[in-house]
VEXDO-307579 format. One record per residue (C-alpha): chain; residue number from 1; x, y, z. Coordinates in nm, 4 decimals. Example, Ala and Ser with C-alpha at 12.3 -4.5 7.8 and 13.67 -1.06 7.14 Angstrom:
residues 2
+--------+-----+----------+----------+----------+
| cadena | num |       px |       py |       pz |
+--------+-----+----------+----------+----------+
|      A |   1 |   1.2300 |  -0.4500 |   0.7800 |
|      A |   2 |   1.3670 |  -0.1060 |   0.7140 |
+--------+-----+----------+----------+----------+
END
This chain:
residues 414
+--------+-----+----------+----------+----------+
| cadena | num |       px |       py |       pz |
+--------+-----+----------+----------+----------+
|      A |   1 |  -2.0253 |   3.4463 |   0.8718 |
|      A |   2 |  -1.8682 |   3.6363 |   0.5661 |
|      A |   3 |  -1.5846 |   3.7628 |   0.7775 |
|      A |   4 |  -1.5015 |   3.4007 |   0.8892 |
|      A |   5 |  -1.5143 |   3.2974 |   0.5197 |
|      A |   6 |  -1.2720 |   3.5855 |   0.4343 |
|      A |   7 |  -1.0460 |   3.4954 |   0.7213 |
|      A |   8 |  -1.0353 |   3.1268 |   0.6077 |
|      A |   9 |  -0.9484 |   3.2382 |   0.2657 |
|      A |  10 |  -0.6670 |   3.4481 |   0.3848 |
|      A |  11 |  -0.5326 |   3.1480 |   0.5951 |
|      A |  12 |  -0.5472 |   2.9149 |   0.2939 |
|      A |  13 |  -0.3778 |   3.1745 |   0.0787 |
|      A |  14 |  -0.1033 |   3.1925 |   0.3169 |
|      A |  15 |  -0.0730 |   2.8058 |   0.3768 |
|      A |  16 |  -0.0326 |   2.8078 |  -0.0134 |
|      A |  17 |   0.2398 |   3.0575 |  -0.0194 |
|      A |  18 |   0.4268 |   2.8628 |   0.2571 |
|      A |  19 |   0.4620 |   2.5609 |   0.0227 |
|      A |  20 |   0.3103 |   2.3502 |   0.3081 |
|      A |  21 |   0.0804 |   2.0587 |   0.2276 |
|      A |  22 |  -0.2692 |   2.0487 |   0.3676 |
|      A |  23 |  -0.4466 |   1.7038 |   0.4499 |
|      A |  24 |  -0.2024 |   1.4694 |   0.3054 |
|      A |  25 |  -0.3312 |   1.1070 |   0.2447 |
|      A |  26 |  -0.0031 |   0.9314 |   0.3765 |
|      A |  27 |   0.2134 |   0.9186 |   0.6553 |
|      A |  28 |   0.5972 |   0.9615 |   0.7106 |
|      A |  29 |   0.8557 |   0.6745 |   0.6435 |
|      A |  30 |   0.8051 |   0.5745 |   1.0006 |
|      A |  31 |   0.4401 |   0.4920 |   0.9194 |
|      A |  32 |   0.5641 |   0.1758 |   0.7830 |
|      A |  33 |   0.5287 |   0.0326 |   1.1237 |
|      A |  34 |   0.2118 |  -0.0721 |   0.9791 |
|      A |  35 |   0.3728 |  -0.2822 |   0.7267 |
|      A |  36 |   0.5760 |  -0.4575 |   1.0165 |
|      A |  37 |   0.2827 |  -0.5409 |   1.2230 |
|      A |  38 |   0.0647 |  -0.6389 |   0.9253 |
|      A |  39 |   0.2869 |  -0.9743 |   0.9223 |
|      A |  40 |   0.1363 |  -1.2034 |   1.1872 |
|      A |  41 |   0.3219 |  -1.2121 |   1.4925 |
|      A |  42 |   0.5646 |  -0.9424 |   1.3937 |
|      A |  43 |   0.6203 |  -0.6537 |   1.6237 |
|      A |  44 |   0.7934 |  -0.3245 |   1.5290 |
|      A |  45 |   1.0193 |  -0.1438 |   1.7929 |
|      A |  46 |   1.0255 |   0.2442 |   1.7395 |
|      A |  47 |   1.3324 |   0.4341 |   1.8197 |
|      A |  48 |   1.1969 |   0.7915 |   1.7764 |
|      A |  49 |   1.0601 |   1.0910 |   1.9687 |
|      A |  50 |   0.7552 |   1.0794 |   2.1973 |
|      A |  51 |   0.4233 |   1.0755 |   1.9969 |
|      A |  52 |   0.5729 |   0.9760 |   1.6532 |
|      A |  53 |   0.4113 |   0.6312 |   1.6385 |
|      A |  54 |   0.1038 |   0.7485 |   1.8076 |
|      A |  55 |   0.0522 |   1.0064 |   1.5301 |
|      A |  56 |   0.1097 |   0.7610 |   1.2411 |
|      A |  57 |  -0.1274 |   0.5028 |   1.4109 |
|      A |  58 |  -0.4029 |   0.7652 |   1.4448 |
|      A |  59 |  -0.3676 |   0.8828 |   1.0761 |
|      A |  60 |  -0.3226 |   0.5763 |   0.9146 |
|      A |  61 |  -0.5198 |   0.3064 |   1.1082 |
|      A |  62 |  -0.7620 |   0.4884 |   1.3763 |
|      A |  63 |  -0.9000 |   0.7541 |   1.1635 |
|      A |  64 |  -0.8818 |   0.5539 |   0.8450 |
|      A |  65 |  -1.1600 |   0.3190 |   0.8804 |
|      A |  66 |  -1.0786 |   0.2350 |   1.2671 |
|      A |  67 |  -0.8732 |  -0.0690 |   1.1521 |
|      A |  68 |  -0.7171 |  -0.1621 |   1.4873 |
|      A |  69 |  -0.3601 |  -0.2544 |   1.5656 |
|      A |  70 |  -0.3902 |  -0.6326 |   1.5798 |
|      A |  71 |  -0.1328 |  -0.8439 |   1.7771 |
|      A |  72 |   0.1726 |  -0.6090 |   1.7420 |
|      A |  73 |   0.0412 |  -0.2648 |   1.6412 |
|      A |  74 |  -0.1316 |   0.0241 |   1.8140 |
|      A |  75 |  -0.0638 |   0.0648 |   2.1758 |
|      A |  76 |   0.1432 |  -0.2607 |   2.1820 |
|      A |  77 |   0.4494 |  -0.0873 |   1.9800 |
|      A |  78 |   0.7643 |  -0.0194 |   2.2151 |
|      A |  79 |   0.9067 |   0.3235 |   2.1651 |
|      A |  80 |   1.2350 |   0.4457 |   2.3039 |
|      A |  81 |   1.0423 |   0.8191 |   2.3319 |
|      A |  82 |   1.3861 |   0.9953 |   2.3240 |
|      A |  83 |   1.4249 |   1.3511 |   2.4555 |
|      A |  84 |   1.7008 |   1.6174 |   2.4719 |
|      A |  85 |   1.9351 |   1.4042 |   2.6420 |
|      A |  86 |   1.9478 |   1.1353 |   2.3699 |
|      A |  87 |   1.9928 |   1.4327 |   2.1288 |
|      A |  88 |   2.2848 |   1.5346 |   2.2990 |
|      A |  89 |   2.4525 |   1.2328 |   2.4046 |
|      A |  90 |   2.2836 |   0.9911 |   2.1614 |
|      A |  91 |   2.0309 |   0.7139 |   2.2140 |
|      A |  92 |   2.2263 |   0.3847 |   2.1535 |
|      A |  93 |   2.2028 |   0.2938 |   2.5305 |
|      A |  94 |   1.8256 |   0.3845 |   2.5543 |
|      A |  95 |   1.7646 |   0.1659 |   2.2501 |
|      A |  96 |   1.9670 |  -0.1217 |   2.3679 |
|      A |  97 |   1.7755 |  -0.1085 |   2.7062 |
|      A |  98 |   1.4457 |  -0.0947 |   2.5152 |
|      A |  99 |   1.5059 |  -0.3942 |   2.3039 |
|      A | 100 |   1.6291 |  -0.6038 |   2.5998 |
|      A | 101 |   1.3166 |  -0.5128 |   2.7985 |
|      A | 102 |   1.1003 |  -0.5922 |   2.4835 |
|      A | 103 |   1.2341 |  -0.9387 |   2.4522 |
|      A | 104 |   1.1441 |  -1.0026 |   2.8161 |
|      A | 105 |   0.7852 |  -0.8658 |   2.7962 |
|      A | 106 |   0.6601 |  -0.9395 |   2.4522 |
|      A | 107 |   0.6263 |  -1.2547 |   2.2564 |
|      A | 108 |   0.6838 |  -1.2296 |   1.8769 |
|      A | 109 |   0.8419 |  -1.4360 |   1.6001 |
|      A | 110 |   1.0215 |  -1.1374 |   1.4608 |
|      A | 111 |   1.1052 |  -0.7766 |   1.5949 |
|      A | 112 |   1.1581 |  -0.4940 |   1.3399 |
|      A | 113 |   1.3470 |  -0.1924 |   1.4978 |
|      A | 114 |   1.2485 |   0.1279 |   1.3084 |
|      A | 115 |   1.3930 |   0.4718 |   1.3423 |
|      A | 116 |   1.2463 |   0.8141 |   1.3380 |
|      A | 117 |   1.4104 |   1.1613 |   1.2454 |
|      A | 118 |   1.6020 |   1.2112 |   1.5712 |
|      A | 119 |   1.8206 |   0.9068 |   1.5893 |
|      A | 120 |   1.8664 |   0.9176 |   1.2034 |
|      A | 121 |   1.9772 |   1.3015 |   1.2356 |
|      A | 122 |   2.2110 |   1.2705 |   1.5423 |
|      A | 123 |   2.3650 |   0.9443 |   1.3795 |
|      A | 124 |   2.2936 |   0.6711 |   1.6440 |
|      A | 125 |   2.4459 |   0.3477 |   1.5134 |
|      A | 126 |   2.1259 |   0.1365 |   1.5139 |
|      A | 127 |   2.2813 |  -0.1363 |   1.3175 |
|      A | 128 |   2.5510 |  -0.2038 |   1.5595 |
|      A | 129 |   2.3158 |  -0.2159 |   1.8535 |
|      A | 130 |   2.0507 |  -0.4409 |   1.6636 |
|      A | 131 |   2.3750 |  -0.6459 |   1.5588 |
|      A | 132 |   2.4452 |  -0.7346 |   1.9203 |
|      A | 133 |   2.1084 |  -0.9072 |   1.9619 |
|      A | 134 |   2.1361 |  -1.0806 |   1.5992 |
|      A | 135 |   2.4698 |  -1.2229 |   1.7111 |
|      A | 136 |   2.2926 |  -1.3754 |   2.0089 |
|      A | 137 |   2.0274 |  -1.5538 |   1.7629 |
|      A | 138 |   1.7677 |  -1.3011 |   1.8497 |
|      A | 139 |   1.5018 |  -1.2718 |   1.5708 |
|      A | 140 |   1.5419 |  -0.9116 |   1.5066 |
|      A | 141 |   1.6267 |  -0.6595 |   1.2215 |
|      A | 142 |   1.6181 |  -0.2966 |   1.1784 |
|      A | 143 |   1.5314 |  -0.0293 |   0.9120 |
|      A | 144 |   1.6303 |   0.3462 |   0.9008 |
|      A | 145 |   1.2867 |   0.5155 |   0.8578 |
|      A | 146 |   1.3352 |   0.8798 |   0.9416 |
|      A | 147 |   1.0568 |   1.0667 |   0.8132 |
|      A | 148 |   1.2691 |   1.2806 |   0.5978 |
|      A | 149 |   1.3399 |   0.9808 |   0.3832 |
|      A | 150 |   0.9991 |   0.9861 |   0.2367 |
|      A | 151 |   0.6404 |   0.8730 |   0.2998 |
|      A | 152 |   0.4983 |   0.5349 |   0.4372 |
|      A | 153 |   0.5331 |   0.3942 |   0.0818 |
|      A | 154 |   0.9138 |   0.4607 |   0.0815 |
|      A | 155 |   0.9179 |   0.3151 |   0.4586 |
|      A | 156 |   0.7290 |  -0.0052 |   0.3267 |
|      A | 157 |   1.0177 |  -0.0876 |   0.0761 |
|      A | 158 |   1.2883 |  -0.0189 |   0.3496 |
|      A | 159 |   1.1253 |  -0.2568 |   0.5889 |
|      A | 160 |   1.0645 |  -0.5339 |   0.3384 |
|      A | 161 |   1.4265 |  -0.5010 |   0.2320 |
|      A | 162 |   1.5378 |  -0.5032 |   0.5834 |
|      A | 163 |   1.3436 |  -0.8303 |   0.6698 |
|      A | 164 |   1.4811 |  -1.0254 |   0.3271 |
|      A | 165 |   1.8417 |  -0.9152 |   0.3862 |
|      A | 166 |   1.8809 |  -0.9608 |   0.7619 |
|      A | 167 |   1.6225 |  -1.2281 |   0.8069 |
|      A | 168 |   1.5384 |  -1.4452 |   0.5001 |
|      A | 169 |   1.8954 |  -1.4648 |   0.4041 |
|      A | 170 |   2.0887 |  -1.6159 |   0.1091 |
|      A | 171 |   1.9734 |  -1.9173 |  -0.0825 |
|      A | 172 |   2.1017 |  -2.0800 |  -0.3979 |
|      A | 173 |   1.8765 |  -2.3866 |  -0.4100 |
|      A | 174 |   1.5954 |  -2.4737 |  -0.6450 |
|      A | 175 |   1.2882 |  -2.2716 |  -0.7080 |
|      A | 176 |   0.9558 |  -2.4336 |  -0.6441 |
|      A | 177 |   0.7260 |  -2.4440 |  -0.9458 |
|      A | 178 |   0.3843 |  -2.2973 |  -0.8816 |
|      A | 179 |   0.4851 |  -2.0885 |  -0.5835 |
|      A | 180 |   0.4460 |  -1.7132 |  -0.6161 |
|      A | 181 |   0.5297 |  -1.4048 |  -0.3822 |
|      A | 182 |   0.2926 |  -1.1400 |  -0.4196 |
|      A | 183 |   0.3866 |  -0.7554 |  -0.3880 |
|      A | 184 |   0.0786 |  -0.5378 |  -0.4074 |
|      A | 185 |  -0.1102 |  -0.3238 |  -0.1651 |
|      A | 186 |   0.0426 |  -0.1164 |   0.1079 |
|      A | 187 |  -0.0999 |  -0.2340 |   0.4274 |
|      A | 188 |  -0.3375 |   0.0095 |   0.6174 |
|      A | 189 |  -0.3409 |   0.2570 |   0.3400 |
|      A | 190 |  -0.6816 |   0.1639 |   0.2099 |
|      A | 191 |  -0.9353 |   0.0661 |   0.4664 |
|      A | 192 |  -1.0199 |  -0.2573 |   0.2899 |
|      A | 193 |  -0.6583 |  -0.3875 |   0.2143 |
|      A | 194 |  -0.7073 |  -0.6938 |   0.4236 |
|      A | 195 |  -1.0025 |  -0.8199 |   0.2260 |
|      A | 196 |  -0.8539 |  -0.7201 |  -0.1172 |
|      A | 197 |  -0.5319 |  -0.9364 |  -0.0197 |
|      A | 198 |  -0.7568 |  -1.2171 |   0.0949 |
|      A | 199 |  -0.9396 |  -1.2121 |  -0.2568 |
|      A | 200 |  -0.6073 |  -1.1799 |  -0.4509 |
|      A | 201 |  -0.4787 |  -1.4974 |  -0.2706 |
|      A | 202 |  -0.8034 |  -1.6835 |  -0.3385 |
|      A | 203 |  -0.8189 |  -1.6342 |  -0.6911 |
|      A | 204 |  -0.4711 |  -1.7080 |  -0.7561 |
|      A | 205 |  -0.4906 |  -2.0220 |  -0.5513 |
|      A | 206 |  -0.7996 |  -2.0950 |  -0.7655 |
|      A | 207 |  -0.5956 |  -2.1231 |  -1.0717 |
|      A | 208 |  -0.3465 |  -2.3612 |  -0.9169 |
|      A | 209 |  -0.0845 |  -2.1476 |  -0.7495 |
|      A | 210 |   0.0693 |  -2.1704 |  -0.3936 |
|      A | 211 |   0.0654 |  -1.8094 |  -0.2634 |
|      A | 212 |   0.2881 |  -1.6090 |  -0.0223 |
|      A | 213 |   0.0624 |  -1.3125 |   0.0324 |
|      A | 214 |   0.2975 |  -1.1963 |   0.3035 |
|      A | 215 |   0.0763 |  -0.9334 |   0.4829 |
|      A | 216 |  -0.2676 |  -0.9472 |   0.6505 |
|      A | 217 |  -0.4724 |  -1.2238 |   0.8161 |
|      A | 218 |  -0.4178 |  -1.4810 |   0.5416 |
|      A | 219 |  -0.0235 |  -1.4657 |   0.5664 |
|      A | 220 |   0.1318 |  -1.7617 |   0.7564 |
|      A | 221 |   0.3724 |  -1.4953 |   0.9016 |
|      A | 222 |   0.7474 |  -1.5257 |   0.9335 |
|      A | 223 |   0.7464 |  -1.8861 |   0.7960 |
|      A | 224 |   0.5997 |  -1.7479 |   0.4758 |
|      A | 225 |   0.8806 |  -1.4907 |   0.4605 |
|      A | 226 |   1.1379 |  -1.7579 |   0.5036 |
|      A | 227 |   0.9802 |  -1.9205 |   0.1958 |
|      A | 228 |   1.0166 |  -1.6132 |  -0.0192 |
|      A | 229 |   1.3478 |  -1.7312 |  -0.1475 |
|      A | 230 |   1.2136 |  -2.0608 |  -0.2815 |
|      A | 231 |   0.9295 |  -1.9052 |  -0.5078 |
|      A | 232 |   0.9180 |  -1.9703 |  -0.8680 |
|      A | 233 |   0.8462 |  -1.6014 |  -0.9373 |
|      A | 234 |   0.7515 |  -1.2720 |  -0.7809 |
|      A | 235 |   0.4101 |  -1.1059 |  -0.8933 |
|      A | 236 |   0.4117 |  -0.7264 |  -0.8647 |
|      A | 237 |   0.0314 |  -0.6256 |  -0.8635 |
|      A | 238 |   0.0400 |  -0.2488 |  -0.8621 |
|      A | 239 |   0.1471 |   0.0377 |  -1.0776 |
|      A | 240 |   0.4864 |   0.0875 |  -0.8902 |
|      A | 241 |   0.5006 |  -0.0332 |  -0.5290 |
|      A | 242 |   0.6854 |  -0.3619 |  -0.5053 |
|      A | 243 |   0.8925 |  -0.3177 |  -0.8211 |
|      A | 244 |   1.2027 |  -0.2202 |  -0.6326 |
|      A | 245 |   1.1678 |  -0.5453 |  -0.4334 |
|      A | 246 |   1.1120 |  -0.7509 |  -0.7314 |
|      A | 247 |   1.4299 |  -0.6323 |  -0.8800 |
|      A | 248 |   1.6108 |  -0.7026 |  -0.5596 |
|      A | 249 |   1.4768 |  -1.0615 |  -0.5453 |
|      A | 250 |   1.5677 |  -1.0994 |  -0.9072 |
|      A | 251 |   1.9264 |  -1.0376 |  -0.8326 |
|      A | 252 |   1.9429 |  -1.2064 |  -0.4882 |
|      A | 253 |   1.7670 |  -1.5371 |  -0.5727 |
|      A | 254 |   1.7558 |  -1.5268 |  -0.9614 |
|      A | 255 |   1.3715 |  -1.5175 |  -0.9457 |
|      A | 256 |   1.1875 |  -1.3692 |  -1.2375 |
|      A | 257 |   0.8927 |  -1.1291 |  -1.1909 |
|      A | 258 |   0.5681 |  -1.0504 |  -1.3582 |
|      A | 259 |   0.4522 |  -0.6865 |  -1.3387 |
|      A | 260 |   0.0799 |  -0.6329 |  -1.3711 |
|      A | 261 |  -0.0023 |  -0.2564 |  -1.2913 |
|      A | 262 |  -0.3787 |  -0.3074 |  -1.2501 |
|      A | 263 |  -0.5493 |  -0.4554 |  -0.9529 |
|      A | 264 |  -0.8484 |  -0.6412 |  -1.1100 |
|      A | 265 |  -1.1826 |  -0.5174 |  -1.0322 |
|      A | 266 |  -1.4526 |  -0.7033 |  -1.2399 |
|      A | 267 |  -1.4772 |  -1.0141 |  -1.4630 |
|      A | 268 |  -1.3030 |  -0.8501 |  -1.7495 |
|      A | 269 |  -0.9864 |  -0.7176 |  -1.5690 |
|      A | 270 |  -0.9783 |  -1.0295 |  -1.3289 |
|      A | 271 |  -0.9886 |  -1.2777 |  -1.5956 |
|      A | 272 |  -0.7194 |  -1.0972 |  -1.7919 |
|      A | 273 |  -0.4903 |  -1.0866 |  -1.4910 |
|      A | 274 |  -0.5541 |  -1.4551 |  -1.4171 |
|      A | 275 |  -0.4692 |  -1.5545 |  -1.7781 |
|      A | 276 |  -0.1496 |  -1.3505 |  -1.7853 |
|      A | 277 |  -0.0347 |  -1.5128 |  -1.4683 |
|      A | 278 |  -0.1110 |  -1.8654 |  -1.5941 |
|      A | 279 |   0.0822 |  -1.7699 |  -1.9082 |
|      A | 280 |   0.3968 |  -1.6604 |  -1.7125 |
|      A | 281 |   0.3822 |  -1.9438 |  -1.4650 |
|      A | 282 |   0.3184 |  -2.2330 |  -1.6991 |
|      A | 283 |   0.0705 |  -2.3953 |  -1.4792 |
|      A | 284 |  -0.2058 |  -2.6148 |  -1.5702 |
|      A | 285 |  -0.4140 |  -2.3811 |  -1.8306 |
|      A | 286 |  -0.7223 |  -2.6285 |  -1.8562 |
|      A | 287 |  -0.7672 |  -2.6049 |  -1.4788 |
|      A | 288 |  -0.7150 |  -2.2370 |  -1.4589 |
|      A | 289 |  -0.9513 |  -2.1916 |  -1.7654 |
|      A | 290 |  -1.2339 |  -2.3860 |  -1.5559 |
|      A | 291 |  -1.1897 |  -2.1665 |  -1.2552 |
|      A | 292 |  -1.2003 |  -1.8369 |  -1.4428 |
|      A | 293 |  -1.5058 |  -1.9368 |  -1.6299 |
|      A | 294 |  -1.6891 |  -2.0406 |  -1.3140 |
|      A | 295 |  -1.5874 |  -1.7170 |  -1.1472 |
|      A | 296 |  -1.7061 |  -1.5153 |  -1.4512 |
|      A | 297 |  -2.0525 |  -1.6868 |  -1.4467 |
|      A | 298 |  -2.0980 |  -1.5735 |  -1.0716 |
|      A | 299 |  -1.9887 |  -1.2302 |  -1.1434 |
|      A | 300 |  -2.2182 |  -1.1722 |  -1.4399 |
|      A | 301 |  -2.5078 |  -1.3045 |  -1.2496 |
|      A | 302 |  -2.4610 |  -1.0367 |  -0.9920 |
|      A | 303 |  -2.4070 |  -0.7696 |  -1.2464 |
|      A | 304 |  -2.7078 |  -0.8587 |  -1.4448 |
|      A | 305 |  -2.9186 |  -0.8252 |  -1.1042 |
|      A | 306 |  -2.7645 |  -0.4677 |  -1.0440 |
|      A | 307 |  -2.8010 |  -0.3790 |  -1.4364 |
|      A | 308 |  -3.2017 |  -0.3456 |  -1.3845 |
|      A | 309 |  -3.1420 |  -0.0643 |  -1.1591 |
|      A | 310 |  -2.8284 |   0.0944 |  -1.3388 |
|      A | 311 |  -3.0019 |   0.0962 |  -1.6757 |
|      A | 312 |  -3.3171 |   0.2956 |  -1.5594 |
|      A | 313 |  -3.2304 |   0.6287 |  -1.7020 |
|      A | 314 |  -3.4799 |   0.8311 |  -1.4855 |
|      A | 315 |  -3.2531 |   0.7957 |  -1.1824 |
|      A | 316 |  -3.0126 |   1.0645 |  -1.3304 |
|      A | 317 |  -2.7138 |   0.8590 |  -1.2221 |
|      A | 318 |  -2.3948 |   1.0384 |  -1.3462 |
|      A | 319 |  -2.2207 |   0.9527 |  -1.6734 |
|      A | 320 |  -1.8880 |   1.1163 |  -1.5847 |
|      A | 321 |  -1.6714 |   1.0309 |  -1.2987 |
|      A | 322 |  -1.3630 |   1.1429 |  -1.0878 |
|      A | 323 |  -1.1354 |   0.9334 |  -0.8812 |
|      A | 324 |  -0.9095 |   1.0939 |  -0.6143 |
|      A | 325 |  -0.6515 |   0.8555 |  -0.4590 |
|      A | 326 |  -0.3609 |   0.6557 |  -0.4745 |
|      A | 327 |  -0.2248 |   0.5151 |  -0.8329 |
|      A | 328 |  -0.3109 |   0.1559 |  -0.7511 |
|      A | 329 |  -0.6797 |   0.1966 |  -0.6672 |
|      A | 330 |  -0.7207 |   0.5030 |  -0.8904 |
|      A | 331 |  -0.6129 |   0.2955 |  -1.1966 |
|      A | 332 |  -0.8226 |  -0.0037 |  -1.0907 |
|      A | 333 |  -1.1293 |   0.1956 |  -1.0269 |
|      A | 334 |  -1.1035 |   0.3930 |  -1.3523 |
|      A | 335 |  -1.0555 |   0.0722 |  -1.5766 |
|      A | 336 |  -1.3592 |  -0.0985 |  -1.4067 |
|      A | 337 |  -1.5963 |   0.2194 |  -1.4389 |
|      A | 338 |  -1.4890 |   0.2552 |  -1.8036 |
|      A | 339 |  -1.4722 |  -0.0877 |  -1.9290 |
|      A | 340 |  -1.7574 |  -0.2677 |  -1.7074 |
|      A | 341 |  -1.9897 |   0.0162 |  -1.6447 |
|      A | 342 |  -1.9505 |   0.2502 |  -1.9574 |
|      A | 343 |  -1.8733 |   0.5667 |  -1.7663 |
|      A | 344 |  -1.6493 |   0.8485 |  -1.8981 |
|      A | 345 |  -1.3477 |   0.9562 |  -1.6831 |
|      A | 346 |  -1.3390 |   1.3308 |  -1.5953 |
|      A | 347 |  -1.0610 |   1.3930 |  -1.3677 |
|      A | 348 |  -0.8192 |   1.1567 |  -1.2121 |
|      A | 349 |  -0.5663 |   1.2763 |  -0.9455 |
|      A | 350 |  -0.2829 |   1.0576 |  -0.8023 |
|      A | 351 |  -0.2187 |   1.1285 |  -0.4230 |
|      A | 352 |   0.0653 |   0.9325 |  -0.2958 |
|      A | 353 |   0.3535 |   1.1071 |  -0.4432 |
|      A | 354 |   0.4977 |   0.8114 |  -0.6406 |
|      A | 355 |   0.9013 |   0.8263 |  -0.7254 |
|      A | 356 |   0.9461 |   1.0438 |  -1.0396 |
|      A | 357 |   1.1063 |   0.7257 |  -1.2158 |
|      A | 358 |   0.7797 |   0.5609 |  -1.2182 |
|      A | 359 |   0.5381 |   0.8446 |  -1.3283 |
|      A | 360 |   0.5897 |   0.7975 |  -1.6926 |
|      A | 361 |   0.4871 |   0.4373 |  -1.6441 |
|      A | 362 |   0.1543 |   0.5251 |  -1.4686 |
|      A | 363 |   0.0509 |   0.8063 |  -1.7210 |
|      A | 364 |   0.1105 |   0.5323 |  -1.9902 |
|      A | 365 |  -0.1233 |   0.2946 |  -1.8257 |
|      A | 366 |  -0.4046 |   0.5707 |  -1.8148 |
|      A | 367 |  -0.3336 |   0.6509 |  -2.1772 |
|      A | 368 |  -0.4601 |   0.2831 |  -2.2526 |
|      A | 369 |  -0.7789 |   0.2655 |  -2.0401 |
|      A | 370 |  -0.9484 |   0.1350 |  -2.3469 |
|      A | 371 |  -0.9189 |   0.1162 |  -2.7149 |
|      A | 372 |  -1.1073 |   0.4480 |  -2.7492 |
|      A | 373 |  -1.0449 |   0.5920 |  -2.3909 |
|      A | 374 |  -0.7221 |   0.8074 |  -2.2959 |
|      A | 375 |  -0.7109 |   0.9862 |  -1.9448 |
|      A | 376 |  -0.4746 |   1.2718 |  -1.8441 |
|      A | 377 |  -0.3826 |   1.2212 |  -1.4953 |
|      A | 378 |  -0.2579 |   1.4848 |  -1.2287 |
|      A | 379 |  -0.0229 |   1.4164 |  -0.9434 |
|      A | 380 |  -0.1275 |   1.6256 |  -0.6364 |
|      A | 381 |  -0.0632 |   1.5769 |  -0.2584 |
|      A | 382 |  -0.2279 |   1.8918 |  -0.1377 |
|      A | 383 |  -0.5906 |   1.8463 |  -0.0504 |
|      A | 384 |  -0.6483 |   2.2375 |  -0.0871 |
|      A | 385 |  -0.5458 |   2.2223 |  -0.4328 |
|      A | 386 |  -0.7405 |   1.9067 |  -0.5078 |
|      A | 387 |  -1.0466 |   2.0705 |  -0.3521 |
|      A | 388 |  -1.0084 |   2.3544 |  -0.5920 |
|      A | 389 |  -0.9782 |   2.1308 |  -0.9094 |
|      A | 390 |  -1.2969 |   1.9433 |  -0.7928 |
|      A | 391 |  -1.4894 |   2.2460 |  -0.7384 |
|      A | 392 |  -1.4100 |   2.3473 |  -1.1086 |
|      A | 393 |  -1.5068 |   1.9977 |  -1.2350 |
|      A | 394 |  -1.8503 |   2.0457 |  -1.0686 |
|      A | 395 |  -1.8962 |   2.3804 |  -1.2502 |
|      A | 396 |  -1.8387 |   2.2055 |  -1.5789 |
|      A | 397 |  -2.0028 |   1.8544 |  -1.5278 |
|      A | 398 |  -2.3224 |   1.8027 |  -1.3358 |
|      A | 399 |  -2.3927 |   1.5486 |  -1.1947 |
|      A | 400 |  -2.0365 |   1.4085 |  -1.1401 |
|      A | 401 |  -1.9724 |   1.0863 |  -0.9502 |
|      A | 402 |  -1.6628 |   1.1275 |  -0.7181 |
|      A | 403 |  -1.4641 |   0.8327 |  -0.5775 |
|      A | 404 |  -1.2340 |   0.9466 |  -0.2802 |
|      A | 405 |  -0.9527 |   0.7172 |  -0.1508 |
|      A | 406 |  -0.8454 |   0.5809 |   0.0854 |
|      A | 407 |  -1.1689 |   0.4809 |   0.2472 |
|      A | 408 |  -1.3472 |   0.4587 |  -0.1033 |
|      A | 409 |  -1.5970 |   0.7352 |   0.0114 |
|      A | 410 |  -1.8558 |   0.7727 |  -0.2755 |
|      A | 411 |  -2.0209 |   1.1077 |  -0.3427 |
|      A | 412 |  -2.2957 |   1.1626 |  -0.6095 |
|      A | 413 |  -2.2678 |   1.5316 |  -0.6795 |
|      A | 414 |  -2.5965 |   1.6943 |  -0.8013 |
+--------+-----+----------+----------+----------+
END
């Protein structure tokens, strides 16, 4: 057994020296096929090598809580499965053939052609091929999502931009007061994203807004996307994902946007979030405040029931915690655990590799968790390195509460 451990240690050292990343928590840009089929009755068409979509689906949806593919994902996704022939001679004819066959076989309100590394490298003119079908009035757009362009967070914004530019189109009419577009969670990244978007829509409607939630079961699909251009404002509910889209819509449709970095968990953060939205949108404050008070009452009744267990000191519950996950859920959970349960943050690691230009803003949010609580965060993608950091924390703090994302696995380490 000791020889096996030594061998594994040597392998891990070799991996570390090779600058590879072990057990990452995201996919490549093509993984944003999940963003496409997260919109009801939208089907992605993949122009890539064989196995690319299957690997993304396995990692992002199947092994991440068995989330399924829904109407247009999983095994439904058409793929060109290009080989050496297309590398040498180009894959445009293969793509044209695939799109034509897809329209004959599959029924959808919108198709999103997405590319992998091979066609982006050899220079296939995907825009020209898709343009032929667009000229015929077919509901189809394209996004160049070769894996080397970034992870599926990057791909998500490329897909969003493609739909807005090529399908939603231009608009110079009036904006509808009380209508909001929500840009928040990355579909399929966290196992419970659907339920979270459902709840975000519910509470926004509760204060009197009409909501384009855009992704998930509560979205009205492409009709909702067509309605994006009429919204009074855009709401970015995340530390950084969606900001690029909101800036684009501000220029394209003259829509203002409200950026709230923290996804609200618990009454304190949720009430603060809703009041900021009410103030920004100018909707009826009396009606909104009535809803907020009713929701707070329900929440604290449940929290009071839980407190009987939580307050009993002999259970030995941890006083300190660590969160390992993407910036959105990491920030949300950290604020909840500090401000609502009174726990002390020990180590917070951000795993989704956010763009450098957003990192200072994320750090600033963690500096202001509470009046007397400031947290230094780390950006780390490599799970081997993360495991080393966790082991060091366990040696210092025992017991320690760990929250690992996506999946929200909870480990009480004693």
